[in-house]
VEXKOLRO-10468 format. One line per 4 residues: number of its first residue (from 1); for each residue x, z, y of N, C-alpha, C, O. Coordinates in Angstrom, 3 decimals, padded with zeros to 6 digits. Example, Ala and Ser with C-alpha at 12.3 -4.5 7.8 and 13.67 -1.06 7.14 Angstrom:
BEGIN
1) 013.190,007.800,-005.690,012.300,007.800,-004.500,013.200,007.800,-003.300,014.236,008.465,-003.319 | 012.850,007.080,-002.250,013.670,007.140,-001.060,012.900,007.870,000.030,013.409,008.039,001.138
***
This chain:
BEGIN
1) 003.573,256.985,011.278,003.556,258.290,011.015,004.544,258.650,012.631,005.391,257.788,012.867 | 004.453,259.898,013.737,005.111,260.360,014.375,005.821,260.745,014.073,006.352,260.403,015.129 | 006.750,261.355,013.460,007.179,262.887,013.120,007.861,263.926,013.990,007.980,265.081,013.580 | 008.489,263.405,015.638,008.897,264.150,016.331,007.849,264.686,017.381,008.003,265.591,018.202
5) 007.013,264.090,017.203,005.283,264.676,018.223,005.029,265.797,017.059,004.968,266.997,017.325 | 004.935,265.441,016.168,004.110,266.260,014.883,004.700,267.714,015.218,004.221,268.631,015.884 | 006.181,267.572,014.362,006.823,269.344,014.530,007.418,269.084,016.285,008.528,269.614,016.217 | 007.306,268.702,017.376,006.631,269.163,018.364,005.478,270.420,018.280,005.488,271.633,018.489
9) 004.681,269.604,017.934,003.620,270.681,017.750,003.583,272.034,016.723,003.143,273.103,017.146 | 003.842,271.959,016.008,004.492,272.616,014.755,005.567,273.764,015.564,005.859,274.947,015.391 | 005.914,272.794,016.431,007.383,274.439,016.800,006.073,275.570,017.824,005.856,276.782,017.824 | 005.447,274.359,018.605,004.844,274.503,019.654,003.765,275.941,019.258,004.044,277.078,019.639
13) 002.763,275.671,018.592,002.071,276.607,018.022,002.148,277.602,017.311,001.295,278.490,017.318 | 003.423,277.604,016.423,003.685,278.329,015.522,004.169,280.150,015.890,004.569,281.035,015.134 | 003.952,280.140,017.105,004.431,282.364,017.603,002.670,282.419,017.561,002.164,283.538,017.481 | 001.576,280.954,017.629,-000.523,281.756,017.882,-000.634,281.853,016.662,-001.621,282.523,016.361
17) 000.294,281.253,015.280,-000.506,280.954,013.910,-000.587,282.778,013.560,-001.641,283.116,013.021 | 000.446,283.925,013.834,-000.018,285.056,012.535,-001.012,285.966,012.894,-001.660,286.905,012.432 | -000.813,285.067,014.266,-002.815,286.822,014.594,-003.992,286.001,014.131,-005.034,286.614,013.897 | -003.964,284.810,013.985,-005.166,284.129,013.478,-006.086,284.659,011.902,-007.265,284.946,011.695
21) -004.771,284.593,010.960,-004.889,285.576,009.824,-005.063,286.602,009.707,-004.902,287.050,008.572 | -005.491,287.551,010.816,-006.471,289.081,010.278,-007.166,288.693,010.682,-008.193,289.038,010.096 | -007.447,287.792,011.803,-008.868,287.037,012.311,-009.769,286.718,011.227,-010.735,287.426,010.944 | -009.443,285.600,010.590,-010.020,285.275,009.167,-010.380,285.864,008.254,-011.417,285.639,007.629
25) -009.060,287.264,007.888,-009.683,287.945,007.084,-010.940,289.074,007.126,-011.602,289.612,006.240 | -010.934,289.202,009.291,-011.964,290.276,008.712,-013.065,289.386,008.869,-014.174,289.901,008.725 | -013.010,288.006,009.166,-014.586,287.235,009.022,-015.478,287.635,007.855,-016.576,288.142,007.625 | -013.798,286.847,006.894,-014.287,286.784,004.995,-014.346,288.232,004.732,-015.430,288.312,004.155
29) -013.970,289.179,004.775,-014.633,290.577,004.426,-015.749,290.684,004.941,-016.585,291.193,004.195 | -016.191,290.320,006.214,-017.540,290.908,007.252,-018.195,289.629,006.291,-019.138,289.934,005.561 | -017.841,288.594,006.287,-018.955,287.795,005.427,-019.830,288.067,004.144,-020.997,287.995,003.758 | -018.187,288.533,003.584,-018.918,289.103,001.941,-019.379,290.378,002.118,-019.682,290.981,001.089
33) -019.528,291.024,003.327,-020.657,292.243,002.868,-021.647,292.403,003.774,-022.155,293.525,003.750 | -022.268,291.328,004.894,-023.176,291.173,005.264,-024.169,290.592,004.248,-025.259,291.163,004.207 | -023.843,288.818,002.835,-024.572,289.075,001.958,-023.812,287.310,001.507,-024.125,286.813,000.426 | -022.666,286.411,002.650,-022.298,285.459,002.040,-021.630,285.525,000.773,-021.216,286.684,000.766
37) -021.054,284.671,-000.948,-019.901,284.231,-000.892,-018.795,284.449,-000.633,-018.487,284.945,000.451 | -017.797,284.096,-001.676,-016.165,283.862,-000.561,-016.241,282.578,-000.716,-015.539,282.189,000.218 | -016.663,281.520,-001.331,-016.806,280.324,-001.055,-017.915,279.922,000.179,-017.813,278.991,000.977 | -018.524,280.485,000.119,-019.891,280.059,001.793,-019.064,280.541,002.787,-019.300,279.880,003.798
41) -018.196,281.382,003.003,-017.346,282.516,003.960,-016.505,281.475,004.358,-016.206,281.217,005.524 | -016.132,280.884,003.359,-014.929,280.088,003.798,-014.802,278.160,003.659,-013.751,277.522,003.599 | -016.433,277.517,003.637,-016.852,277.117,004.284,-016.546,277.129,005.011,-015.669,276.465,005.564 | -017.264,278.039,005.357,-017.869,278.012,007.316,-016.744,278.361,007.629,-016.808,277.465,008.471
45) -015.672,278.825,007.798,-014.794,279.159,008.804,-013.966,276.948,008.739,-013.199,276.465,009.572 | -014.426,276.378,007.750,-013.634,275.108,007.405,-014.244,274.327,008.192,-013.480,273.607,008.835 | -015.874,274.115,008.494,-016.106,273.386,009.244,-016.962,273.762,010.145,-017.752,273.034,010.748 | -016.768,275.329,010.292,-017.471,275.272,012.058,-015.792,275.461,012.525,-015.539,275.072,013.666
49) -015.104,275.802,012.042,-013.928,276.417,012.707,-014.358,276.627,014.150,-014.604,275.626,014.822 | -014.522,278.393,014.933,-014.895,278.730,016.145,-014.929,279.835,016.046,-015.983,280.334,016.442 | -013.612,281.037,015.363,-013.387,282.430,014.668,-014.722,283.340,016.309,-015.473,284.134,015.742 | -014.928,283.320,017.408,-015.856,284.132,017.891,-017.218,284.088,017.507,-018.033,284.993,017.326
53) -017.311,282.719,017.409,-018.964,282.172,017.297,-019.060,282.649,015.822,-020.073,283.308,015.587 | -018.040,282.411,014.571,-018.107,283.414,013.484,-018.233,284.623,013.524,-018.946,284.899,012.559 | -018.032,285.327,013.936,-017.790,286.589,014.331,-019.265,286.660,014.408,-020.036,286.764,013.454 | -019.615,286.579,015.901,-021.423,287.060,016.316,-022.266,286.992,015.700,-023.309,287.635,015.581
57) -021.588,285.670,014.976,-022.880,284.691,014.041,-023.519,285.976,012.798,-024.607,286.548,012.733 | -022.496,286.046,012.086,-022.234,287.160,010.876,-022.933,289.041,011.571,-023.800,289.733,011.036 | -022.018,289.388,013.053,-022.868,290.336,013.557,-024.045,290.712,013.885,-024.632,291.756,014.174 | -024.314,289.305,013.742,-026.248,288.870,014.404,-026.793,288.940,012.886,-027.963,289.297,013.019
61) -026.539,288.785,011.565,-026.914,288.858,010.342,-027.103,289.852,009.796,-028.103,290.071,009.113 | -026.130,290.687,010.002,-025.678,291.840,009.984,-026.920,292.929,010.405,-027.083,294.064,009.958 | -027.775,292.173,011.457,-028.375,293.458,012.363,-029.485,292.658,011.831,-030.393,292.751,012.657 | -029.792,292.038,011.008,-031.384,291.330,011.089,-031.768,290.321,012.110,-032.900,289.989,012.463
65) -030.495,289.855,012.557,-030.719,289.060,013.813,-032.459,287.241,012.959,-032.830,286.747,011.895 | -032.616,287.185,013.781,-033.625,285.877,013.522,-032.423,284.374,013.307,-031.531,284.220,014.141 | -032.526,283.701,012.495,-031.662,282.395,012.771,-031.447,281.892,013.915,-030.369,281.446,014.309 | -033.001,281.959,014.821,-032.559,281.169,016.118,-032.210,281.929,017.065,-031.649,281.262,017.935
69) -032.310,283.688,017.476,-031.447,284.245,017.838,-030.035,283.605,017.594,-029.709,282.916,018.561 | -029.077,283.626,016.569,-028.003,283.720,015.579,-027.706,282.093,016.537,-026.891,281.949,017.448 | -028.508,281.191,016.055,-028.022,279.194,016.815,-027.874,279.681,017.927,-026.715,279.592,018.334 | -028.597,280.180,018.618,-028.513,280.214,019.834,-027.202,281.035,020.940,-026.646,280.728,021.995
73) -027.161,281.838,020.281,-025.976,282.733,020.572,-025.032,282.096,020.289,-024.086,282.299,021.050 | -024.764,281.038,019.119,-023.116,280.145,018.452,-023.047,278.814,019.812,-022.101,278.366,020.458 | -023.919,278.636,019.814,-024.423,277.349,020.976,-023.465,278.021,021.923,-022.271,277.768,022.083 | -024.141,278.841,022.463,-023.584,279.620,023.491,-022.053,279.889,024.213,-021.516,279.624,025.288
77) -021.700,280.570,022.963,-020.409,280.480,022.793,-019.468,279.993,023.375,-018.570,280.197,024.192 | -020.207,278.853,022.326,-019.071,277.339,022.084,-019.561,276.171,023.254,-019.482,274.943,023.284 | -019.895,276.799,023.830,-020.396,275.422,025.071,-019.517,275.829,025.635,-020.161,276.083,026.653 | -017.821,276.356,026.055,-016.837,275.657,026.681,-016.301,274.743,025.589,-015.924,273.750,026.212
81) -016.108,274.579,024.538,-015.933,273.234,023.969,-016.148,272.254,024.693,-015.251,271.687,025.317 | -017.399,271.903,024.718,-017.761,270.840,025.335,-016.779,270.289,026.948,-016.455,269.149,027.279 | -016.455,272.013,027.879,-015.513,271.716,029.371,-014.043,271.163,028.129,-013.835,269.965,027.939 | -013.464,271.912,027.651,-012.191,271.678,026.757,-012.202,269.906,026.802,-011.403,269.112,027.299
85) -013.811,269.658,025.855,-013.330,268.007,025.087,-013.104,267.119,026.263,-012.222,266.295,026.509 | -014.597,267.693,027.194,-014.601,266.618,028.305,-012.870,266.343,028.895,-012.222,265.296,028.867 | -012.575,267.355,029.274,-010.883,267.521,030.410,-009.852,266.677,029.109,-008.958,265.944,029.530 | -010.062,266.851,027.282,-008.992,266.379,027.262,-009.399,264.424,027.382,-008.494,263.654,027.705
89) -010.165,264.142,027.217,-011.112,262.554,027.253,-010.391,261.708,027.225,-010.103,260.897,026.345 | -009.832,261.964,028.868,-009.599,261.139,029.763,-007.663,260.453,029.566,-007.055,259.424,029.862 | -007.278,262.090,028.745,-006.116,261.786,028.154,-005.953,261.302,026.648,-004.788,261.244,026.253 | -006.702,261.034,025.975,-006.547,260.517,024.909,-007.706,259.315,024.526,-008.324,259.059,023.492
93) -007.681,258.730,025.857,-008.796,257.552,025.859,-008.122,256.519,024.924,-008.831,255.960,024.087 | -006.122,256.074,025.047,-006.590,254.652,024.785,-005.956,255.170,023.182,-004.946,254.621,022.744 | -006.742,256.394,022.301,-006.614,256.294,021.108,-007.886,255.643,020.471,-008.790,255.098,021.104 | -007.807,255.791,019.096,-008.451,254.347,018.239,-009.837,255.728,018.145,-009.467,256.873,018.406
97) -011.135,255.529,017.825,-012.526,256.068,017.898,-011.442,257.052,016.156,-010.852,258.132,016.183 | -011.559,256.378,015.324,-010.887,257.134,014.713,-010.198,258.319,014.435,-010.553,259.291,013.768 | -008.575,257.976,015.385,-008.557,259.244,015.801,-008.977,260.726,016.757,-008.605,261.899,016.728 | -009.979,259.901,017.604,-009.777,260.731,018.737,-011.466,261.533,017.606,-011.805,262.717,017.614
101) -011.985,260.662,017.000,-012.988,261.478,015.892,-012.838,262.825,014.925,-013.627,263.716,014.611 | -010.821,262.421,014.460,-009.977,262.968,013.632,-009.569,264.740,014.181,-009.703,265.784,013.543 | -008.929,264.467,015.904,-008.658,264.839,016.832,-010.063,266.669,017.542,-010.088,267.856,017.869 | -010.666,265.732,017.376,-011.666,266.618,018.440,-012.217,267.639,016.920,-012.907,268.628,017.170
105) -011.804,267.270,015.108,-012.850,268.216,014.973,-012.581,269.502,015.167,-013.444,270.361,014.986 | -010.943,269.876,015.688,-009.748,270.833,015.186,-010.041,271.589,016.609,-010.241,272.783,016.389 | -010.097,271.382,017.495,-010.377,272.264,018.631,-010.717,273.297,018.741,-011.698,273.773,018.170 | -009.611,274.161,019.884,-010.499,275.731,019.806,-008.850,275.502,021.455,-007.960,274.788,021.914
109) -009.630,276.830,021.566,-008.625,277.222,023.055,-007.111,277.767,023.275,-006.531,278.126,024.300 | -006.571,277.671,021.533,-004.943,277.987,021.065,-004.604,276.161,021.900,-004.290,275.749,023.017 | -004.936,275.510,020.434,-004.259,274.226,021.260,-004.847,272.868,021.774,-004.452,271.703,021.787 | -005.996,273.555,022.202,-006.067,272.737,024.087,-005.239,273.251,024.624,-004.521,272.305,024.947
113) -004.622,274.437,025.107,-004.098,275.399,025.999,-002.615,274.414,025.795,-002.232,273.704,026.725 | -001.876,274.476,024.498,-000.911,273.289,023.995,-000.666,272.016,024.603,000.338,271.649,025.214 | -001.832,271.332,024.325,-001.755,270.193,024.379,-001.877,269.709,025.922,-001.142,268.856,026.419 | -003.208,270.572,026.786,-003.084,270.626,028.350,-001.443,270.379,028.487,-000.953,269.250,028.479
117) -000.945,271.167,028.569,000.251,271.790,028.975,001.173,270.533,028.759,001.750,270.174,029.786 | 001.406,269.847,027.714,001.942,268.718,026.985,001.639,267.611,027.765,002.496,267.239,028.567 | 000.758,267.110,027.701,000.171,266.035,028.491,000.260,266.312,030.036,000.460,265.326,030.745 | 000.169,267.202,030.473,000.843,267.350,031.285,002.253,267.033,032.636,002.592,266.708,033.774
121) 002.635,267.551,031.031,004.875,267.313,031.585,004.981,266.453,030.889,006.019,266.589,030.240 | 004.112,265.007,030.471,004.965,264.042,029.442,004.067,262.897,030.099,002.986,263.184,030.613 | 004.416,261.961,030.073,004.002,260.728,030.382,002.425,260.261,029.226,002.005,261.150,028.486 | 001.846,259.113,029.219,000.946,258.564,028.196,001.522,257.606,027.083,000.928,257.083,026.139
125) 003.151,257.504,027.544,003.927,256.461,026.546,004.733,257.836,026.190,005.566,257.319,025.444 | 004.955,258.739,026.193,005.840,258.913,026.187,005.472,260.352,024.378,005.317,261.572,024.431 | 005.467,259.508,023.231,004.847,260.423,022.294,003.825,259.421,021.530,003.506,258.438,022.199 | 003.344,259.504,020.424,002.126,259.666,019.929,001.658,261.292,020.763,002.355,262.255,021.085
129) 000.177,261.020,020.900,-000.817,262.000,021.242,-001.235,262.813,020.011,-001.054,263.974,019.644 | -001.927,261.637,019.477,-002.317,262.541,018.388,-001.765,263.399,017.555,-002.083,264.499,017.102 | -000.783,262.606,017.431,000.075,263.687,016.243,000.725,264.946,016.588,000.928,265.905,015.843 | 001.037,264.805,017.876,000.861,266.464,019.144,-000.090,267.549,018.751,000.085,268.760,018.612
133) -001.523,266.517,018.557,-002.370,267.905,018.445,-003.077,267.660,016.805,-004.168,268.083,016.422 | -002.178,266.930,016.099,-002.703,267.395,014.752,-000.964,268.780,013.839,-000.897,269.460,012.815 | 000.112,268.468,015.122,001.278,269.528,014.802,000.196,270.791,015.688,-000.546,271.398,014.915 | 000.149,270.951,016.288,-000.901,272.186,017.213,-002.011,272.814,016.611,-002.570,273.851,016.969
137) -002.369,271.801,015.297,-003.642,271.738,014.920,-004.314,272.566,013.628,-005.258,273.288,013.304 | -002.675,271.676,012.968,-003.032,272.276,012.052,-002.873,273.132,011.345,-003.320,273.168,010.198 | -002.051,274.197,012.006,-001.422,275.683,010.917,-002.740,276.017,012.013,-003.384,276.941,011.517 | -003.039,275.803,012.654,-004.428,276.581,012.689,-005.198,276.965,011.773,-005.498,277.993,011.166
141) -005.517,275.593,011.828,-007.081,275.541,010.420,-006.421,276.238,009.073,-006.819,277.022,008.212 | -005.115,275.480,009.377,-004.649,276.875,007.460,-004.761,278.048,007.817,-005.388,278.410,006.821 | -004.648,279.251,008.609,-004.282,280.186,009.269,-005.891,280.724,008.560,-006.196,281.194,007.464 | -006.413,280.494,009.386,-007.960,281.017,009.856,-008.778,280.486,008.640,-009.745,281.165,008.294
145) -008.445,279.157,007.842,-009.468,279.367,006.640,-008.893,279.834,005.340,-009.558,279.965,004.312 | -006.939,280.203,005.515,-006.792,280.751,004.729,-006.818,282.362,005.150,-007.212,282.929,004.132 | -006.691,282.891,005.698,-007.034,284.530,006.057,-009.113,284.305,005.320,-009.425,284.732,004.208 | -009.963,283.713,006.105,-010.847,283.415,005.405,-010.962,284.037,004.271,-011.147,285.253,004.221
149) -010.841,283.078,002.946,-010.225,283.412,001.989,-009.661,284.672,001.257,-009.998,285.016,000.124 | -008.842,285.254,001.978,-008.097,286.149,001.468,-009.321,287.099,001.588,-010.186,287.301,000.735 | -009.222,287.569,002.673,-011.117,288.148,003.639,-011.968,288.558,002.465,-012.260,289.693,002.088 | -012.281,287.451,002.001,-013.870,287.080,001.353,-013.421,287.672,-000.707,-014.203,288.178,-001.513
153) -011.964,287.321,-000.902,-011.829,287.596,-001.890,-011.723,289.638,-002.397,-012.079,290.345,-003.340 | -010.854,289.847,-000.771,-010.806,291.791,-000.953,-011.944,292.107,-000.536,-012.396,292.819,-001.433 | -013.028,291.992,000.617,-014.056,292.232,000.684,-014.386,292.496,-000.222,-014.384,293.704,-000.458 | -014.934,291.441,-001.427,-015.551,291.924,-002.822,-015.384,291.937,-003.556,-016.013,291.531,-004.533
157) -013.624,292.830,-003.375,-013.658,293.897,-004.330,-013.962,295.135,-003.575,-014.798,295.979,-003.895 | -013.163,295.147,-002.504,-013.562,296.826,-001.951,-014.270,296.791,-001.092,-013.954,297.572,-000.195 | -015.909,295.718,-000.760,-016.803,296.622,-000.803,-017.180,297.491,000.497,-016.310,296.903,001.139 | -017.647,298.261,001.317,-018.221,298.441,002.404,-016.354,299.789,002.842,-015.685,299.895,003.870
161) -016.264,300.301,001.828,-014.559,301.342,002.070,-013.537,299.996,003.033,-012.334,300.242,003.121 | -013.890,299.080,003.489,-012.862,298.558,004.422,-013.359,298.888,005.719,-012.618,298.757,006.693 | -014.534,299.304,005.842,-014.825,300.134,006.972,-014.826,298.917,008.672,-013.963,299.169,009.513 | -015.390,298.247,008.829,-015.282,296.675,009.570,-015.894,297.116,010.813,-015.460,296.727,011.897
165) -017.217,298.178,010.674,-018.410,298.183,011.903,-017.288,297.929,013.403,-017.236,296.896,014.070 | -016.591,299.028,013.600,-015.315,299.323,014.639,-014.343,297.883,014.718,-014.141,297.222,015.736 | -013.897,297.652,013.563,-013.245,296.734,013.680,-013.200,295.487,014.118,-012.208,294.950,014.611 | -015.010,294.654,013.835,-015.017,293.288,014.656,-015.192,293.825,015.768,-014.810,293.029,016.626
169) -015.692,295.063,016.370,-015.020,295.022,018.035,-014.038,294.667,018.516,-013.997,294.013,019.558 | -012.921,295.072,017.768,-011.005,294.744,018.515,-011.430,294.101,017.991,-011.477,294.864,017.026 | -012.101,292.821,017.452,-011.534,291.670,017.460,-012.229,290.620,018.766,-011.794,289.749,019.519 | -013.392,291.211,018.536,-013.782,290.321,020.029,-012.839,290.707,020.745,-011.945,289.926,021.070
173) -012.853,291.726,021.052,-012.326,292.276,022.407,-011.132,291.377,022.361,-010.903,290.454,023.143 | -010.335,291.795,021.260,-008.871,290.739,021.094,-008.420,289.303,022.015,-007.685,288.893,022.913 | -009.888,288.761,020.648,-010.046,287.686,021.255,-010.341,286.772,022.344,-009.942,285.609,022.383 | -011.137,287.406,023.332,-011.344,287.481,024.563,-010.312,287.861,025.956,-009.800,287.170,026.837
177) -010.314,288.960,025.714,-009.317,289.603,026.873,-008.599,288.119,027.146,-008.859,287.696,028.272 | -007.885,287.383,026.474,-005.877,286.919,026.803,-006.460,285.769,027.549,-005.852,285.072,028.362 | -007.871,285.628,027.136,-008.922,284.273,028.520,-009.367,284.923,029.712,-010.228,284.380,030.405 | -008.786,286.232,030.086,-009.238,286.453,031.833,-007.778,286.308,032.616,-006.671,286.848,032.604
181) -008.430,285.309,033.259,-006.708,284.509,033.890,-006.834,284.887,034.708,-005.837,285.358,035.255 | -008.141,284.962,035.399,-008.373,285.036,036.876,-009.502,285.951,037.594,-009.570,287.074,037.093 | -010.635,285.648,038.936,-011.411,286.296,039.694,-012.488,285.800,038.601,-013.098,286.665,037.974 | -012.695,284.695,038.399,-014.143,284.127,037.513,-013.989,284.494,036.269,-014.904,284.516,035.446
185) -013.122,284.725,036.107,-012.619,284.776,034.397,-013.489,286.273,034.371,-014.679,286.561,034.252 | -012.025,287.173,034.576,-013.085,289.030,035.164,-014.258,289.125,035.887,-014.742,290.236,036.105 | -014.882,287.919,036.367,-016.416,288.917,036.573,-016.964,288.105,036.254,-017.678,287.574,037.105 | -016.958,287.545,034.890,-017.831,287.383,033.376,-017.189,287.866,032.767,-017.390,287.537,031.597
189) -016.389,288.581,032.884,-016.021,289.305,031.442,-016.775,290.548,031.676,-017.306,290.850,030.608 | -017.037,291.335,032.520,-017.040,292.259,033.753,-018.559,292.532,033.269,-018.949,293.144,032.276 | -019.449,291.741,034.509,-020.921,291.209,033.417,-020.791,291.388,032.140,-020.131,292.352,031.754 | -020.987,291.099,031.837,-021.301,290.697,030.349,-020.821,292.027,029.220,-021.514,292.391,028.270
193) -019.434,292.632,029.615,-019.576,294.009,029.523,-020.935,295.256,029.951,-021.132,296.370,029.465 | -021.557,294.646,030.838,-022.238,295.667,031.641,-023.729,295.198,030.948,-024.721,295.872,030.670 | -023.526,294.170,030.838,-025.215,293.831,030.287,-025.181,293.708,028.543,-026.261,293.617,027.960 | -024.084,293.711,027.873,-023.209,293.963,026.505,-024.361,295.724,026.757,-025.591,295.672,026.780
197) -024.002,296.325,026.826,-023.282,298.308,027.239,-024.938,298.533,027.253,-025.477,299.248,026.408 | -025.534,297.989,028.088,-027.233,298.441,028.883,-027.960,297.870,027.524,-029.044,298.351,027.193 | -027.312,296.789,026.710,-029.224,295.995,025.543,-028.239,296.203,024.363,-028.046,295.494,023.376 | -027.595,297.529,024.791,-027.390,297.954,022.807,-028.157,298.880,022.123,-027.788,299.616,021.208
201) -029.386,298.782,022.696,-030.754,299.513,022.428,-032.067,297.913,021.626,-033.004,297.890,020.827 | -031.398,296.980,022.390,-032.211,296.136,022.208,-032.274,295.542,020.719,-031.260,295.142,020.146 | -033.963,295.511,019.957,-033.769,295.031,018.415,-033.318,293.491,018.337,-033.735,292.577,019.048 | -032.261,293.411,017.190,-032.056,292.046,016.349,-030.615,292.260,017.610,-030.049,291.601,018.482
205) -030.588,292.858,017.334,-028.711,293.099,018.525,-028.229,292.044,020.099,-027.167,291.867,020.696 | -029.995,291.423,020.331,-030.181,290.919,021.693,-029.815,290.791,022.645,-030.034,289.767,023.291 | -028.799,292.246,023.284,-028.286,292.727,024.394,-027.099,291.420,024.332,-026.954,290.758,025.360 | -026.086,291.004,022.835,-025.139,290.085,022.980,-025.856,288.909,023.387,-026.247,289.015,024.549
209) -026.068,288.163,023.007,-027.145,286.886,023.796,-027.034,287.594,024.856,-025.849,287.719,025.166 | -028.052,288.340,025.855,-027.878,288.629,027.063,-026.754,288.352,027.676,-026.536,287.466,028.504 | -025.768,289.454,027.066,-024.722,289.596,027.999,-023.264,287.934,027.535,-022.156,287.697,028.017 | -023.939,287.337,026.638,-023.246,285.906,026.942,-023.848,285.182,027.652,-023.218,284.338,028.288
213) -025.356,285.284,027.783,-025.933,284.488,028.972,-025.337,284.611,030.047,-024.606,283.726,030.491 | -025.621,286.078,030.821,-025.564,286.512,032.425,-023.929,285.689,032.714,-023.682,284.783,033.511 | -022.527,286.748,031.260,-020.962,285.862,031.467,-020.800,284.825,031.847,-019.973,284.369,032.636 | -022.088,284.111,030.958,-021.826,282.086,031.560,-022.247,281.922,032.803,-021.788,281.162,033.655
217) -023.311,282.803,032.896,-023.408,282.403,034.100,-023.122,282.995,035.547,-023.462,282.572,036.651 | -022.537,283.880,035.254,-021.825,284.575,036.613,-020.314,283.753,036.387,-019.740,283.493,037.444 | -019.595,283.305,035.081,-018.868,282.927,035.392,-018.874,281.327,036.424,-018.100,281.027,037.333 | -019.932,280.606,035.912,-020.275,279.269,036.448,-020.375,279.575,037.749,-019.668,278.931,038.525
221) -021.246,280.593,038.269,-021.421,280.268,040.041,-019.966,281.009,040.226,-019.343,280.141,040.838 | -019.272,281.862,040.089,-018.570,282.524,040.292,-016.962,280.923,040.595,-016.404,280.960,041.692 | -016.726,280.351,040.076,-016.541,279.257,039.447,-016.428,277.962,040.899,-015.581,277.172,041.317 | -017.850,278.379,041.264,-018.298,276.712,041.846,-018.820,277.028,043.433,-019.347,276.368,044.328
225) -018.232,278.828,043.199,-018.071,279.307,045.205,-016.916,278.421,045.769,-015.809,278.285,045.250 | -017.250,277.990,046.631,-015.361,277.324,047.910,-014.828,278.737,048.092,-015.445,279.789,048.257 | -013.361,278.460,048.012,-012.515,279.571,048.770,-012.836,280.061,049.789,-014.041,280.196,050.004 | -011.967,280.452,050.670,-011.980,280.912,051.346,-011.523,280.365,052.781,-011.877,280.627,053.930
229) -010.570,279.480,052.211,-010.075,278.343,053.575,-010.231,276.938,052.453,-009.372,276.440,051.724 | -011.820,276.521,052.678,-012.426,275.485,052.201,-013.377,275.257,053.631,-013.922,275.993,054.453 | -013.247,273.975,053.435,-014.158,273.762,054.750,-015.560,273.986,054.416,-016.427,273.874,055.283
***
């Protein structure tokens, strides 16, 4: 075990852990209010580990969306993880298949960003990259799953008194806002917002699915557009 790399990962991710706990709690409480048991809600966080997609799935189920719509929305929201994986793959290709399977499970926006920065700063022979990813990932998993369990238990006791209808919208905003870093992401977010508002009255919350599709398409087109100075 490369203790130094694991500790470096733990230190790097520490400031990002506290905000994940209330996200997990909100998901757990909302899931219980939708019909999940505390155990099933916690298991979903453990095995899915995709905060934004989990919240979207619960919101759609609460609105009566079909399973097909729910699954399609989850896939679209999580498409970014394919890009994350493709970006990290060359940097961990020297690790064994078992190691790559372990570090693929908790891939998340936060630990991906930390790993990218770390691997760009140090050479491939400086420390065990797998242990660094373990260090930046385990606290996030523990925070989301633990927060879900607490929220699910509290939600089961308090029930509708939590008033989560508006809170879940705020969490979506807080999760997505930090990802607006440049022009293409701003265009994607803006177009998705317009479509979501326009489609608010669609049945089974299909406006959310339409917003995801539109935002993704606009973001991809904006990223692929050549800059003004290019040939």
